[in-house]
N, C-alpha and C positions, 0 to 999 in steps of 0.2 A: 554493121554496129560492127567494130573490130573487135578480136580478142583482148586486145591493150584496153580500150576504150572501155569492154566489160568489166575487163579487173581493175581496172586502175581508175575509171569515172574520166576519162578522157583522152586524148592522144597523148602517146608517150612524149617526156617531158626531154625538149629542144630538139623536136620533131613535127612538121607538120602532117596535118590528115594527113594532105596529101602525098605525105612521103617526101618531100622535100626538105631541107634543110632550111630553115630561116638567113635571113643576112642578118648580116654582124656579128653572124657565130663565129670561130675561127676552128682552125681544126680540122680532120678530115673525120673524126666520129664523135661519138657521145661522151666519149673519155676527153673528148678533148675543154668536156661545160662544164657538166653536172660531176662526172666524176673526179675527173682533176680537182674540182673545186672541194673535194669532200674527201680526195685525198689531202691536199694541202692541209684541210683543216683538221686531220687526223694526225699531223708531224706537229711534235712537243713546240712551245711556244720558243722555248730555248732555240732552237736551230734555225729560227724567223730573224727577219732582221727586226722586227721590233721591240725583240730582247737586247737590240744592246740599247733601243732608246730608251729600257725601262734601266739599264744599270746603268746607264750615264746619269739619268736624272734623280736615280738612287744615292748618285754616287756623289752630285752637288747637294743635294740634299746634306748625307750624312757628313759631306765635309765642313756644312755651316754648321752640323752637332760639333765636331772634333776643335771646332775654334773656341768652344766655353769651356775648353779645358786650359786656357793659359794663363789666364790669372792666378788660379790657383796650383797651380804646377812651375809658375816663377822662370819658366824656359823652354826653349823650342824644344826639350825632352821628351815631351812628350805624345810630339807630331808622329816618332817610328811605331810607338804600340797601339796608336790610334788608327793611325792611318793603316795600319799592317792588318788591325783587328777589323777593319771596314774592308778591304778587298780581300781577305780568310772569308769572311761571312760570303760577299757577295761569289763569291768563288765556290764556296759548296752548296749554294742558293743555284747558283745555274746548272751544276754539274749532276745535283739531285734531282731539278726540273728537267732536265734533258735525259736523262736514263729513267725518268718518273720512279722514281724511288719513294716507297712509302717512310712518313713521318717518323715512324722509331729510327731506320737508315738513318736519316736527316741528321737527327740529334746523336747517334750513335757518329755519326762521321764530324759532326761539330765537335763532340770529344775529344778525339781521335785531333783533328786537326788543333783543337786549342792547347792542347800537352805537346805535338809534336813542334807546333811554331809557337810555343810560348819562353823557349828558351831563347830563342835570336830575335824576338820582339819587344820581350818586356823582362824576362830576367835571365838575361848571360854572365851574369855574374859567375855562377857556379856551374854553368854547363862548357861542355867538354867542348873547348878551340873555341868558345863564345858562342855556338849553334848545337848543337848535339846534346840535347836534358839527360844530365844528370839523374839521379832518385832525389838527388838533393833538391832538385828543377822542381820535377814534376810533385812530389811533397809540398813545394811551397805553391805551386801550382793550383795543388786540391785545396789546400787549405785557405790561400787565399781568395778562392774562389767565394769561400765563405765568408770569411774572416777579412778579408781584404777592405771592405763597404767600410766597419764602421770603423777601421781604424784609418781610412780614406775622410771622415769628417770629423774624425775626435783629435789629426793632425793640427797645430798651429801651422797655414802656408809660408812663405811657399812649401810646397811638396817635393820637391828636384833631390831634396838633400835624403830620400826614402825611397831606392830605388825601386823595392819590392812593390812600393803602392804602385807600377806602371801597368800591371797588374787587371785595375780597377778600367781604367780606359781600352786598353787593351781587349777585354770582354766584354764588357761594357757596349763598344761598338762591333763588335764580334755575333754580339744577339742582335743589335737591333739592326743592321745588315742584311744577318741570314734572314731573317723574321721578314723584315720588307719586302725584299729579294726573294721568297721564295709564294709570299703570298701574289706578287706583281706576276710571276712568271705560271702561275700554274688557277690563282680563281679569276674565275669574270668577271667579277667585279673588283678588279685589281685598284681602284680608289680606298681597299680597304688598309693597302700597302702603307698611306701616310700616317696610322694610327701609331704603328712601333719609330714612326720618325717623330711624331711628337710626343709618345712615352719618352724618348731618347732627348728630346730639346729640352724640357721638362726634368729628366734627371740629371743632364749637365748643369741646369741650374741648381738644384737642391745641391748638388756635390761640390758647388762652387763656393766665392766666395761674395759678401758684399760688391766688393769691387767688380764692374762688370767687365767682360771684354769687349764683342762689339754686339750688341743685343737688337737696335734695329737693323743694323745688316741680316742676321743672320732669321731674326722674324720674316722681313721681306725675302731674303731668298729662298726661306721654305717656303712661303705662302705663293708666289707668284710660280717658283717652278714647279711645286704640287696642283698647286691648280693648271698649269697648264699641259701638264702631263694628265694630270686624272681626265679632263676634259678629251684631251687627243685617246686616250684607252676606252672615255663614255663612246666616244664617235664610233670608234672602230667594231664596238663589238659591238653595236645596233646597224653596222652595215655586213660586216662577220654574218648574219642572221639569215642574208641574200643566200640564195640556192646555186643560183646562176650568175655566173661573173663574166661580162661581154671585155674587149678590149680599151671601149670606149666607156665601157661603164667604169674599168678599174681608173682609166686615165680621170675621170671627170671625178673621182673620190680622190686621189692624189689632191688634184686643185682645190677640192674642199677641204682638206685635211691642213694643207698650209695657207690657205686662204684663213681658217678660223685661228691656224696657229700664229699667223701675222701677226692678224687684229685682238687676239687676244692678248700677246708678245705687249703692244703699242698699250691696250688699254688699260693692263696689269703695273707694265712698265711705270705710265703714266700714274697711277693709283700708287703706287711703291714708291715716287719721287712726293709724292703729295704728301704721302703717311711719313717718311722721312723728313719734312723740315716740321710737318704740323702736330705732329703726335707730338715728340719731345715739348711743345708746347701747350699743350692741350691737356695732356695729362699729368694725376699729379704726383710732383718729383718724391716717394717715397721707396722706401728701401724693401728691397727684394727679400722672401723668405731664402735660408738659405739650413739646413741642417746642421749644419758645426755649428750657427746661431743658437740653433736651438737644444742639439744633445750637449748631455753634460756627460763630461768622460766615466769613464765608471772606475777611478782611479779612488779609492780611498788610502788617503795617506796616516792613517788610525795606522792601517799594518807595518808604520815602523815607527820607533819608539823614538820621541822628543828630545832632542838634542839638549834641549837644556837642564835635562837629568845627568848630561857628563860634562856641568858647569863645573863644579867639583874637580872632579878629575882634573879636567886641564888646569885648575889653577893650585890645585895642591900637589896633584903624580907627576902632573908634564910642565912642570913651570917652567922649567930653562929646555924643556926638549925644543927644537924647533919644528915646529908644526908644517909648516908652507911656506917656497920662494914663489911671491908675488913683485911683477915688474909691470912700470906701467901707469903706480898711483901716485895721485896729487900726494899732497904733504898733508899731516895729520886725517889720516884715510881710514876710512870703517869698512869690514868685510861682512857679507851676511852671510848667516849659516839658513837659517830661516826664520821667516815671522809667526808670528802666532797669535790667533786672537778667538783660541776657545778656551773657559776654566772648566774644568768638572769636580772645583773640592780637590783632584788629588793632586795634576800636573795640567799645566798651560801646552794647546795643543796647535797643530793648523788643521781648520776646519776645511778649507776648499770646497766648501759646499754651492760656492754662488753667491752672486751679490757682493758686498766689501770683500767676503773672504775669495773672491774669486774663486776659478777652474783651475785645475794641473790641465795642461794642453800636452802629446809631444809636438818638439820641437828639434830643429834640427840647424843647419850652418847659419840659416837665416830666419830671424823672426821679425813677424810683421808687428809695430806698434804705434802708439799714438805719442807716446811717450815726449818730451820734448828737454834737451842737456845739450852737453859738448860731447861729442864721440871719441872713444877712447880705446883704445885695444888693449887687452889688458892677460899676463901669460902670467899662470898659476904651473908649477910641479909642488904634487903632494909629499912631502919631505917625513912624516908621521901620522897622517891624518889618515882614519880608515872610516865611511861611512857613507847612507847614499845623500846625506843633503850636499849637496856644491857648495863650497866658499864661491862666492860672486860676489858684485860692486855692480850697483845703479840699474839703470831700465837698461836689458838684455837685448840684442839686435843679433846677435847671433851666439850655437856655441863651437866649437869645432876641437874636436879631439884629438888629441895629434900622438899618443903613446900605445905602446903595444897592444893593447886592450879596445882601441879607438870602436872596432865595430862593435862591440859589443855596446859597452856607453852611448853613443849614437844615438841608438836604435831605442836606449830605455831613457832615453832623457825627458824629464815633465818638466814643465814649465809654466810658473801663476805669475801673470801680468801685473796681476792687481796689486799682489804681496811681495813679489820680487824676491820668488823664493823658487828655488829649482831642487830637481831631485835626478838621480840617475838612477834606475834598478840594477844596476851590475854592482854599484858601488864607486866609491875614488877610493883608490887603495895605497900606501907607501909607492914612491915613483908614477905614477898617471901624470901626465901633463895634457895642457887644454889653453886653448885661448878663448877668452870672451870679448866679444865687440859687444861696448856698452853705452850710454848716455848718463852721463856723471852732471850731477844738478847744485847748485852753490843756497844753502838755507838758508835764510834768512833767518836774524839776528832775534834777542830775545826781545828787545825794544822792540821789534816789529812783531811780533809775534803778541805782543802786550795788545798793541791797537786792528790787531786782525780778529776777522771772525772765526769762530772752530764750527765746522761745517758738520752735515747732520747724516750719519752714516748708522746703518743698522749693521751690529754685531752678533755673534749669537749668543744669550744668555745662557746668565750662569743662575742656577736652583738655588733659591734662600739658604736652604740646608746646605749647598757647597759652601758658602761662602764663609770667610773667616766670622767669629761673632763677633770681636771689634770694629769691625769695619765703619758700622753706620756710627758710634759715638766719635770714633778719631773723623770722619766726616766734617760731622758737627762739630767740633774741636777744633776743626784744624782751618773751614774757610768761617765761621762766625754767618754773620750775614753778608756775606757777598754775594754778589747775582751772576757777575762777569765768568763766560766759561772758566775764559783764558787766564783771570786774576784770580778763580779759586784751582785752577790746575796750577798753579806758580805759588799757591801758598802752599799746595800740599806738600809740592817736590820739596818746599821750603823747610817744612817742618819736618820730615823726614830724614832731609840732611842736616837741622840744628840738632834734633834728640838720637843720630844714627850712629855706629861705627863702624866703618867697614871690618870686616873680619870675615878669613875665610877657614880659618882655624888650623892657620900656620905659625910655628915656631913663633914666639914672641908676640903673639895676637891672643886677643882674649878668646877661650871658649866658644865654638860658633857650631851649629848642628847644620847638616847640610840638606838639600830638599825646599821645595817650595806648597806643599800643601795644606789643607786649609789650617793645619792644628801648627803647623810649621811659624805660617805669618800670623795665626793669632798671637801667639806667643811673642811673637817680634812684636808687634804693635802694643801688646799688654805693656810691656816692661820699660821702664824711663830711661835708659840705657837699649836701646835699639839695637843687639849685635847680630850682624847678616852680612852677607855679600850680595856684588850686586845683583845674582839672581834672584835672591829675596828682596833684595828693595825693588826689581824693577817689575818684580808680582804683585807687591804690596803697592806701589805708587798706581799700576794699572787698574788694580782690582777698588783700591780708593775713587780713581778719577771717573770710571765706571759706576759709583753709588753716585756720583752726581749728576749721569747724565752725559760724560762728557765721551766718545767712543775712544776709546787705548789699546792700542795691542803690543803684545812684549817682541822684542827683535834681539836676537842672542846671533852673537858674531863674535869677532874681533878688531880692537882699536888699538892703534898706534899713541906711545905715549904724548903725551903733550910735550915733554922734554927732547925728543927726537928729534936728532941734526938733520935726518933723513931728507936729500932735498926731489924734488917733485920729479915722479919716472927713474929714482931709483930701485934697486931693486931691497925688497924691505923682507927679511927671515922672520916670521911670524913665529912666535914661540907663547908655551901654555901661556905663560904671565900676561898673555895680549887680550885671552879669553874675556869680554863684557857683554853686560845683558843693559838693552834701554826701552824705555817706549818709546811710541808714535801718536802723533794726534794729528787730523786731520785738521787742516786751514784751510780756508776760502784764500783762493789764489797762490797758494805755497803747495797744496798737496798736503801729504803724509809727511812729519817733519820732526826724526829726533829728539828726544827732551830728553836729558842724565841728569839723576840721581845719586850727586855723588858725598854721601856724606863723611868723615874726617876719618884719615887714617889714625889718627894719631890718637894711641890707648886712652882717652879717659877712665878706664879700667886696668889696673895694675893685674899682668895676668900673675895666675897665682904660682910658686917656684918650684920649680922643678928640681928631683933629690936626683943622683946616683942610683939609690935604693930603689930595686922596685918592692912594690909593698905585696906582700903572701893576700889571698882572699881570703876574708873571713870564711873559718870554718861552721857551717850552718849544721845545729846542732838537730837532731832526727825528733819532731814532736811526742811526747807520749800517749801509746792511742786511747782515744778517746773511753770510757769506762761505760761498761753496756748496761742499759738501765733493767731495771727488773724486769721479767717476763708478766705482764699482765693475764691475770686469768681471761679466761674465753667467756665472753656472754657479758665484759663488764664495759663498761662505758665510753674508756677510753678507747677500747679497739672499735666499737659503732664511732664515735669520732673519729678514728682511724679510717675505716672502712669510708666511712661519708668524704672525706679531704684526697681520697685515691680516688673514690669516683670522681670531683669537682675537677684533679686533676684531669682526670682523662680527657686525652685532646680528640674530640666530638671531628675538627672540620678534618682531620686527618684521616677518621675512619671516613667521611664523606667523599673525601677526593679518593681514595681506596676504591669505595663502592662507585663512582663513577667511572673512573677508569677501569673499570672492569664491566660495567653496564654498559656505558655509551659503546665503545665496540661489538661487544655482545649483541646490543640490540643492533647495530648494523648488519649483523650479518646475520643474524634471525628472523628482522622487519621482512625483507625479500621473499625470503619462504615462507612465512607466513600468509604475508600476503599473497601470494600463490597458490597455496594452499585452500585458505580462505577464498579466496575467488571461487576455485572448481572446486568447492562444496555448495557454495551458492548458486553455482550455475547446475546443478545438482538437483538439487533444491529447486530452484526455480522450473525446471525439468517437469520432475514428479508430481508438482503442487499446480502443474499451469492447471487455467479456468478452466477449458475444455479438455475431456478425459479423452480424447481420443491426439488431443498435440501431447498426451503423455507418453502414447505410445511413437511418435516420431523423437520428443525426446529421450527417450528410450535406449533408441536405436542411434542419434546422435551422441549419446554417453558412451557408446560401444566403437565409433566411428572418430571421437578425440581420443579413445583410448591407444588405438592402434595410432594415432595421429603422432601421439608425444613419442609413441615406443620406434618412430622413424618410419614408418607404412604411412605412402599418401596416398591417400582415396579422392581422386577427383571427384570436384564439385558437381560436373555437367553427369557422374554414372548415379542410376538408377540405384534401391536399395539392395536390388538381387546380383547385380553387377558387383557394388562391394563387397558383397558378404561373398562375391564368389574368391576377389580377389584377397580379403581376407584369411578365409580358409585355406587357400592356400599356399599365401605366406605363413599363419604362422599357426597350419596344423588345428584348423579349432571351424570343424564342421556345423558347429553348432549356430554360428551366423547365421547359415543359412536357414532353418529354422525360423529364426529370430526374425529374416529380412521377411519371410512370408508372412510369419504373423502380423508384423506389422503392416505389410501392404493391405494384409486381407483385412487390419479395422481400420485404416483410415482412408481406403476405398470404399469399404463398404456399404458409407452412407447411414451407417444407425450409428446409435451412440450407445459406445461401450461401456459395463458396468464397473464398479471400483473395485471388486474382486479380479475382472480378466484386467485389469489395471495390473496390483498388487502382484498377480500370479505373472505378469509379462515383464514388472521388474525384477521378481527371484531370479528369470532364466537369464534376464540381463546378470545380474551379480554374478551367476554360474557363468555367463561366459567370460565375464571381463576378469573372474579368479582363475580360471582359465589359463586365459591369455597372460596373465600377469605371472602363471606360475610356471612360463612358458619360459622364461629370460630369468636370468641374474639379479641377485640384488641387487647389485651396480646400476644396472637396465630399469629393473624399479623404482630406484630412488630417482635416478635420470628422468624415466616419463612423470614420475610425479612432481617433477619441478621443473616439466619443461613448460617451455611458453608456445609450442609449436601449435598446439590445437586453439590455441587463444589466438594466435596471427591468423591463422587462417581462416577461424569461425568469424572475427571482428572483419579484418579486410572483404574475404569473400570473392577474394579475385578481382573487384575493383578498387585496388591501390591506395592511396591517403586518404581519398574523398567517400570511398563506400567505411573506411575508418573512422573517420568524424562523424559519418552520418549513424552509423552505430553505436556511437558514443551519445551522441544527442537519443533517438529512438532505445536504448537498453531496453527498457523495457516492453517492448516490443513482441509478437511472436517470433520463434525461429520456424522456418520453411519448414514443410512439412515433405 
């Protein structure tokens, strides 16, 4: 037997026992077979031909994901950031796989690439020349990587009006391509690369809209290409396990691979065609789940004051002031400032909490809506208007800001399509201009509404204590025995008009206090001659209607005079005197319909005559100080009664609150400390009172080990008592531990039962050693050791991990190791 046979268990690989080369092998030496194979296996896959096959398959699957951004973006503008992010991710993954850099380097290079190419691919607006990122670009890229996802799903599509949101498709495709390619080029089981592809497909669906792009094509492309590519890689991994490769075997492998690829492609293609035709017919036609339909944007409209509070300001102080210039409106138009559907007894406000109150979502130059109406383009110029509420008309399909502050106003524009109310965080100020693309509707007549049905809509409830006290009695008085909701609505309207007097407190009008709080509305309703302005009558009308079960909301805006001779489309100069308020009620087949309450403006009450002389305010006389009561004698009955009254007036609830406010935080601080000290005291007692006297010696030694452990000195559990004592004596300069360890060993392993006196003597030595150990450190270290849990964790776990902890918790009463 040759040396090669004895050392390797057979002949050398590639050489027959008779030293002749087997037929079929190529090359001149063993390097041409096994060595060459091993050298080829050592090369990174990124440099092999198969890498281009991997990158090509991943590119096709990533392209299928990119298509899903189409409906939510609205234009092909998403292709540059999405495709650019895909190419960047694949390139970084290939480079790192070629150089075999670790994951930390891959992550760092991905961050650098994201920031470096983010300007040209996603945010060219603030970049130098649209290519080199500026400080503003870098800041937007970093913030957008965190905040952009929320803004993406809380903005009304299409999103092309918000170029900063291009960060989302750019970053998402960068991550998907980077992770998938890194797995494909580095991991043996490359099929795991399909996992980030599937995550990317789910992500683009969740970030999209209910409107689909090409869902069947997307799914089939990813399924067919993914299965083919995964099958080829799995077969390549099996073939790659052979250590010898001949020309004939390589040729046979190539033929087998292409045969399986062709066969698989035909089978999967036929299945894809069948699924494409049969799938839509067999699967239920249910809407898909997208995040923007589930997430309510965190925009709290209560941060803005209700515009209804400014009603009297427009009607009285700005009566002749030109507020807005509007063109493109039909005749007898209305301009809406805000729809208000929540009353708290103080103000009527916009809820925006979902349902019938809608939600405020960020919008741009185009707004997708299901509303019906005649399209119109309205041009608006602010002359003296200054507020966050955007004056608008109809159901908006787009808002285009054209003034000098257009960029800031466009970024912060929010719209509630349910209430047809818009706000801009930048505010509308004098000199601002904008264009409204809207749908205008023609409302039904009162005769048509009388035969219509009031829709059942849930609006925010008002607490009973926040309602005006006269609402219930007035409702019963106005509607009588009527049961039809539409009839009840018009009965209330007619009663308010018949008994009301319209007055804003102007010269020549009866006095009228401003505001629409519950007290003001209650005062309005209890008077025989109800004096108020449209703000107060609209609020009273809505509250009375809500009391009968009719959903009603208040709208504030501007309304053109009926006697105006302005033709449709002509410019309208809106003045403060045009301010108005009305209510809206939903009717089946018509939607929300405006209904006015218009009391007679003729004064039924003559205003008080005004004189030129200004009356002087009356001078109030200071009241005489009260006479001091006679001093009662000490111990009198009156003193006792006074003391009892003082005791009865003592605020015990306040005292209890103070005690709890102090005791609870103090208990939270002291409770963990007390629990730790109690546990260690109980542990010491268990050790000193163990059933067997020999175990009390073991417990005493454990007490010393736990003490030094809490001081920061770890004693290995595998160490003997003498080894542990040597470590403690060296670390803490406590030679007494050596004597203690010898005595514990002598007693535990002697085989005899010690006496109680020996136990007491041993524990006295333990206490002496512990005292010396604690005196060797400072006060702060002693306190820290007393509260430390190192010994508890070490004793419970015992080096056995969580399983050891659980076992010790179950067997807490068991004896400690000797």
